[in-house]
C-alpha positions in Angstrom: 77.2 113.6 -114.2 78.9 117.1 -113.5 76.3 119.2 -112.5 77.6 123.5 -113.1 75.8 126.2 -112.1 76.2 130.0 -110.8 75.2 129.9 -107.3 72.9 133.0 -106.2 71.4 134.9 -103.3 68.9 132.2 -103.8 71.0 128.8 -103.0 73.0 130.5 -100.5 70.2 129.3 -98.1 70.8 125.5 -98.8 75.0 125.9 -98.6 74.9 128.9 -95.8 75.5 126.3 -92.6 78.7 125.1 -94.0 79.6 128.1 -95.5 79.4 129.7 -92.3 81.0 127.0 -90.3 84.3 127.0 -92.1 86.7 129.7 -93.9 85.3 130.7 -96.9 83.8 133.3 -98.9 81.4 135.7 -97.5 79.1 135.3 -100.1 79.1 132.8 -103.3 77.6 134.9 -105.8 79.7 134.6 -108.6 81.0 131.1 -107.7 80.5 128.4 -110.2 80.0 124.7 -108.5 80.8 121.5 -110.3 79.6 118.2 -108.3 80.3 114.5 -109.0 79.7 111.7 -106.2 80.8 112.9 -103.4 82.9 115.9 -104.3 82.2 119.2 -105.0 84.7 121.7 -106.3 83.5 125.8 -106.1 85.5 128.4 -108.2 84.9 131.7 -110.1 84.4 131.4 -114.1 88.1 132.2 -114.3 89.2 128.7 -112.6 87.0 126.8 -114.3 89.4 124.5 -115.8 91.4 123.8 -113.0 88.1 123.1 -111.3 87.2 120.6 -113.9 90.5 118.9 -113.6 90.8 118.6 -109.8 87.4 116.9 -109.7 88.0 114.4 -112.6 91.4 113.9 -110.3 89.4 113.5 -107.0 86.6 111.0 -108.3 89.0 108.8 -110.5 91.5 108.0 -107.2 88.7 108.0 -104.4 90.8 105.7 -102.6 93.2 105.6 -99.7 96.0 102.8 -98.5 95.0 101.2 -95.4 91.9 102.9 -95.3 88.6 102.1 -96.0 86.6 104.2 -99.2 85.8 107.2 -97.7 81.8 108.2 -97.9 82.2 112.2 -96.2 81.0 114.5 -98.7 83.7 117.0 -99.6 83.3 120.6 -100.7 87.1 122.1 -102.4 86.9 125.8 -102.5 89.5 127.7 -105.2 90.8 131.0 -104.0 90.9 133.1 -107.2 94.0 135.2 -105.7 96.5 134.3 -102.9 95.2 137.6 -101.2 91.3 135.6 -101.1 93.6 132.7 -99.9 94.9 134.2 -96.7 91.5 135.7 -95.5 89.8 132.5 -96.0 91.7 130.6 -93.8 92.9 133.4 -91.6 96.2 134.3 -89.8 96.3 130.8 -88.7 97.5 129.5 -92.0 101.6 129.4 -92.8 102.6 131.8 -95.4 104.0 129.0 -97.4 100.9 126.8 -97.4 99.1 126.2 -100.8 95.9 124.7 -99.2 94.5 123.6 -95.7 92.0 121.0 -95.2 88.8 121.1 -92.5 88.3 117.7 -91.8 85.3 118.3 -89.4 83.6 120.0 -92.0 84.7 118.3 -95.2 86.2 121.3 -96.5 89.6 121.8 -98.3 90.6 125.5 -99.2 93.1 125.9 -102.4 94.9 128.3 -104.1 93.6 128.8 -107.6 95.3 129.1 -111.1 96.9 132.2 -109.7 98.9 130.4 -107.0 102.6 131.1 -106.9 105.3 128.2 -108.5 106.1 127.4 -105.3 102.3 125.7 -104.3 103.5 122.9 -106.2 101.0 120.3 -108.9 97.3 121.3 -107.6 96.4 117.4 -108.6 99.5 116.2 -105.7 98.3 119.0 -103.3 94.6 118.0 -103.5 95.2 114.1 -102.9 97.2 115.6 -99.9 94.7 117.2 -99.0 91.7 114.2 -99.4 94.0 112.0 -97.8 93.6 114.4 -94.2 89.9 114.2 -94.5 89.8 110.0 -95.3 92.5 109.5 -92.6 90.3 111.6 -90.2 87.1 110.0 -91.1 88.1 106.9 -89.8 90.5 108.0 -86.6 89.3 111.3 -86.0 91.8 113.4 -84.0 93.8 110.2 -83.1 96.6 110.8 -85.2 99.7 112.9 -84.3 100.5 115.6 -86.7 103.4 113.6 -87.9 101.5 111.1 -88.8 98.7 113.1 -90.4 101.3 114.6 -92.7 103.6 112.2 -93.2 100.6 109.9 -94.4 99.1 112.7 -96.2 102.7 113.1 -98.7 102.9 109.5 -99.0 99.9 109.0 -100.7 100.0 112.1 -102.7 103.7 110.8 -103.9 105.1 114.5 -103.2 108.4 115.0 -103.4 110.8 116.0 -100.7 113.6 116.9 -102.1 114.1 120.5 -100.4 113.3 118.4 -97.0 116.0 116.0 -97.4 118.5 118.6 -97.7 117.1 120.3 -94.9 117.2 116.9 -92.7 120.6 116.3 -93.6 121.5 119.7 -92.1 119.4 119.3 -89.3 121.3 115.7 -88.7 124.3 117.7 -88.9 123.8 120.5 -86.6 121.1 119.0 -84.0 121.3 115.4 -84.8 117.9 113.4 -85.0 114.9 114.6 -83.7 112.5 112.2 -81.7 109.1 111.5 -83.5 107.6 113.1 -80.7 109.4 116.4 -81.3 108.4 116.8 -85.0 105.2 118.1 -84.5 107.0 121.5 -83.6 108.9 121.5 -86.5 106.1 121.8 -88.7 105.2 125.4 -87.0 109.0 126.4 -86.6 109.6 128.2 -90.2 109.0 127.0 -93.4 112.4 125.0 -93.5 112.2 123.2 -90.6 108.8 122.0 -91.8 110.2 120.4 -95.0 112.4 118.5 -92.7 109.6 117.5 -90.4 107.2 116.2 -93.6 110.5 114.1 -94.9 111.0 112.6 -91.5 107.7 111.6 -91.2 107.1 110.0 -94.5 110.2 108.1 -93.3 108.4 107.0 -90.0 105.0 105.7 -92.0 106.5 104.3 -94.4 108.8 102.2 -91.6 104.9 101.2 -90.0 103.8 100.1 -93.6 106.7 98.3 -93.8 105.4 96.0 -90.6 103.2 94.0 -92.9 104.0 93.9 -96.5 101.1 92.1 -97.6 98.6 94.3 -95.5 100.4 97.6 -95.0 98.5 99.7 -92.9 95.2 98.5 -92.5 95.1 96.2 -89.7 96.9 99.1 -88.0 94.3 101.2 -88.7 91.6 98.9 -87.5 93.7 98.3 -84.1 94.4 101.6 -83.6 90.6 102.7 -83.7 89.6 99.9 -81.9 91.9 100.6 -79.2 91.9 104.3 -79.4 96.0 103.9 -78.8 99.0 104.0 -81.4 101.3 102.0 -79.0 98.4 99.0 -78.4 97.3 99.8 -82.5 101.6 98.6 -83.1 101.6 96.0 -80.6 98.5 94.0 -82.2 98.9 95.1 -86.0 102.6 94.3 -86.1 103.9 92.9 -82.8 106.3 95.7 -81.6 106.1 98.7 -79.4 106.5 102.4 -80.4 109.9 102.2 -79.0 110.9 99.5 -81.1 109.2 101.9 -84.1 111.0 104.5 -83.1 114.8 102.8 -82.5 114.7 101.4 -86.1 112.8 104.5 -87.8 116.0 106.2 -86.1 118.2 103.7 -87.2 117.3 103.5 -90.8 117.1 107.1 -91.5 120.8 108.1 -90.5 121.9 105.0 -92.9 119.4 107.0 -95.8 120.9 110.4 -94.6 124.0 109.6 -93.0 126.5 110.2 -96.0 125.1 113.4 -96.7 125.0 114.2 -93.4 128.7 113.6 -92.8 129.2 115.6 -96.0 127.3 118.4 -94.7 129.3 118.1 -92.0 132.3 118.2 -93.5 131.2 121.5 -95.0 130.2 123.1 -92.1 133.4 122.2 -90.7 135.3 123.8 -94.1 132.7 127.1 -93.3 134.0 127.3 -89.6 137.9 126.7 -90.6 137.7 129.1 -93.3 136.0 131.9 -90.9 138.6 131.0 -88.2 141.5 131.2 -90.5 140.1 133.3 -93.5 141.1 137.0 -91.5 144.8 135.6 -91.4 145.2 134.6 -94.5 143.8 137.4 -95.9 145.9 139.7 -93.8 149.2 137.4 -95.1 147.8 138.3 -98.6 147.5 141.6 -98.2 151.4 141.4 -96.5 152.1 139.6 -99.7 151.0 141.8 -102.1 153.0 144.9 -100.5 156.0 143.0 -100.4 155.4 142.0 -104.2 154.3 145.9 -105.2 158.0 147.1 -103.0 159.9 144.4 -105.1 158.4 145.6 -108.5 159.2 149.3 -107.6 163.1 148.3 -106.7 163.1 146.3 -109.9 161.7 149.4 -112.0 164.5 151.8 -110.1 167.1 148.9 -111.0 166.5 148.9 -114.3 166.0 152.6 -114.7 169.8 152.9 -113.4 171.2 150.5 -115.7 169.5 152.1 -118.1 170.9 155.6 -117.7 174.7 154.2 -117.3 174.2 152.5 -120.6 173.2 155.3 -122.0 175.9 157.6 -120.3 178.4 154.9 -121.7 177.2 154.8 -125.0 177.3 159.0 -125.2 181.2 159.0 -124.0 182.3 156.2 -126.5 180.5 158.4 -129.2 182.0 161.0 -128.0 185.4 159.7 -128.3 184.7 158.1 -131.8 184.2 161.6 -132.9 187.0 163.3 -131.7 189.2 160.9 -133.6 187.8 161.6 -136.8 189.3 164.1 -139.6 188.0 167.6 -140.0 187.2 167.3 -136.4 190.3 169.6 -135.0 193.1 167.2 -135.5 196.8 167.8 -136.3 198.2 168.7 -140.2 200.4 165.9 -139.3 197.4 163.6 -138.2 195.9 164.7 -141.6 194.3 167.8 -140.5 192.6 170.5 -142.6 196.4 172.6 -143.1 197.6 169.7 -144.4 199.6 170.2 -148.1 197.3 168.6 -150.7 198.8 166.7 -153.6 198.5 168.2 -156.9 196.7 166.6 -160.0 198.9 164.6 -162.5 198.7 164.8 -166.3 198.9 161.6 -168.3 202.9 161.8 -168.3 203.0 161.8 -164.6 204.0 165.4 -163.9 202.2 167.6 -161.5 200.1 170.3 -163.8 200.4 174.3 -162.5 198.0 175.4 -160.5 
């Protein structure tokens, strides 16, 4: 059964220790709490619908591959806006983050209904953060960040389309990083963080592929027992971390290699364009100027030919007019002073004037 109620000052004493220990609202007055099983969601009335759907999703999927069912109680705080989300999590949170988990306190802070579109599907985001808590409940601080994020991303089924493109660019520019170098990418800007997520997911997939039937369950048990990632791998899968990394690097290159080659070719084209572009532009300018000069020369030649043709027509017309009667010719030639024949009568004799 879901318990819904407004937390007021009188209840603050019962929840204040956990609230004070983690980032969250300074006062819970005006917030509603919904609880089912080990999960509770705290949100403003405006986020009531989202809070209910997240609570139902968390309870419906409360198991995680390779891990025992979590028992730690979890509090989920929905920030009413981005500004509040930033203030709750402090300056250490990345600008592009949609949610943060505090494993030691069983606390998740998420953006509410006013989150930007880049925040992603809130149900998947919550699943991701719950996976962090479940992993740390068993292994504590043993997992490096690349494994922590890769496992949570894989469990949540989050798409890494942007990360794939970034990975290809990273392969073309710098080559594939080592597993030990992935942690640095998570704090080196949003673009490289996307690449780190995509590569980390591939690494966790490679580990789980070592035992198709049991996946990660034996490995997690041995890792916790020995406290060593490498010894856990050896006992669970019979391979060293060096062998795992070599296999991961090889298969990742195969998976992304074709696109990396295309990216490399594209980068080569860009470099070639930057080198030859100015020369091509100068040639284009010279060609335009030469064509403009040719057009002007052709126009001038055409004008001269038209002028010459006009003059020739005028000269010919003057000669023709000079040869016509009444234009100044001699009598012998039929001019104006030549005698005219008198009209004849019917008998053919000329009539007197």
